[in-house]
N, C-alpha and C positions, 0 to 999 in steps of 0.2 A: 134920441125916440126908440131906436133899436131894443133897447131894450123893454123899453115902454111901450112895444108895439108885444113883444116877447114875451111880459107878466102880463098883458091883459088878456093874452089868449088865451094864457094860464090858466085862468085864473079865469076865462068860462069855460074852460073845456071842466074843472076838477067840480064846476055848480052845475056842468052839463046842461051848458044852454050855447048856441049856435052864433059863431065869431060872426060868423054875415050877415048876421038880424041884429046884432050891436051899434047903432047908431058912434056912442062914442067910439069904438076900437072903429071900424069906419075912418072913422076922423081923423084916428094916430096915423092910424095905414099911410087912408089918401097923404098922408100931412110928410111922414117917410117918402112916399114916390115923391111927391114932390122935389123933398132934399136932393134925392139923387138923382132926376132930372138933373133942378140948375147944379151939383155938386157935378155930376159928371158932362155938361158941354164945352165943345171943345175948346173953344176960350178961357172958360174957366180951368180947368185943366193944365192949359197951356200957359195962360200968366201961375196958376200954381208949382207951375216944377222949375220956373224963372224965382221965385224965390224960394224951393228949394234948394236951390244953386246959388242965390247968392248968400245963401247963410251955409251955406259948406264953405262958401269961399276966407267970409266971417273963420268962421271953424278953420280953415289950411292957415288961415298969416292968424293965430294965434301963436303966443313961444309955448311949446312945450309944459313946460313947467306949470303954465295959468292955465292951460290945456284940463286941466288932471281938474279942475273947481270949478267946470262946465259942465249943467245938466243934462245930464245924460240923454233926457228923455229928447235932447235937441237929436239928434246923430239919432237914434231909432226911429222920433215921427220923419224925417229926410230917408231916414230907410224906407222901411215901412212903402210912406206914401207914392215913394218911387217904384216900391215892385208890387203896388197896390195899382197901379198907373199902367206899369207894363203889362200887368196879365192884362187888365178890363177896354185899357186905348190905346194900345203901343204903335199905331198912326202917327197919330196925336204924338206924339216924343219924338219923331221921324223932324229936322230943321234945326233941332233947342242946343243949345250950348247948354252938356252937364258937365262939361268937362268937373271942374268943380265937384259938383259929388264924388266922383268918383276917384279927383285925387285926396278929397278928405278919409274917404274909405280904406287908399292905400297909408294911406299919415299910422290913420286909428290902428293899422291890422301890425 
């Protein structure tokens, strides 16, 4: 949705139109805000971190020879989301077991 917001705003600027008065742009922007609010809810963040920890546990238990066959985006997603959450909502990370994420990072170094 963020790409669509940026693209629509760019198109409106190219036509010298006001983005604030465009109903389509306002609708897309409100959808983006709604997604951000729901995705940054503390319960959703905690559940996401638990899932990332579980995924990291799976990767830690994989044999090194099989690890090369795993898609790279698993590790990218785990690291990106963990970093994002640590910047945006660090207090939500308190009290959660994230040990497998750190074990995975050390194993892959």
